[in-house]
N, C-alpha and C positions, 0 to 999 in steps of 0.2 A: 504494500500500500504506500502511495506517495503522498506528499503534501498537496492539498488541493488549493486552488485559488480561493480568495475570500468569498466570491459569488457561489462557487460550487460547494464550499463548506457550509455556507448559510442555507443552501437548498437541502443539503444532506442533514444538517442539524434540525431544520424545521420539520422535515419529513420523519426523521427518526425519533423526534420528541413525541410524535403522535403514534407512530407505528415503529417500535424499536427494532423489529426483525426485518425491516425492509432492505432489500438489496439495491445496490447502486444501479444495476441494469434496469430495474423496474422504474426507478426515478428517471433514468435516461430515456426510456421508452415513453414515459408520460410527457417529458419535456419535448420530445420529438413530435408527439401528437399535438401538443399545444402550439408548437411552431407552425405545423401544417394547417391548423385551424385558425389561428389568430393572425399569422403573417405568412400566408401562402406565397409560394414562388410566383412572381409576376414578371412580365417583360419590362425591360428598362425603357422608360419613356425618353423622348427627345430632350437632351439636356438644355435646349434653348427655352423650354417651358419650365421656368425655375420652380414654380409651385408644384407641378406634378413630379418633377425630378426630386425635389426636396422631400415630398411625401414618400416616394419610392425609396430614396436613400435611407430615410428613417426606418421604414419597414424592413428593408434589407439588412440594416445594421442590427436591429432588434432580433431578427431571425438568426443572424450569424451568432449573436451572443447566446441565444437559447441553445442553438445546436452545439456551440463550443462547450457550454456547461454540460450538456448531455454527453458529449464525447469524452470529456474529462471524467465524469462519473463512471461511465462505462469502462474506461481504461483503468479505473481505480478498483474495479471489482476484483475481489480475491478469490 
């Protein structure tokens, strides 16, 4: 088991405080499902439309953060 980032550790702590025997891969699968439902993959808009591009970038960044935490937790599974 490796040291987790603060974000991944917070997710693990919050989950395990409620369900102590939860495995990291279960949490990772839940985060992947959240990413798919809340911030699904979408086509990149034309960067000249600053509003649409800004919205897309925020969603893309959020999805990347969620999937990175999921990957970190899955890799941490013993």
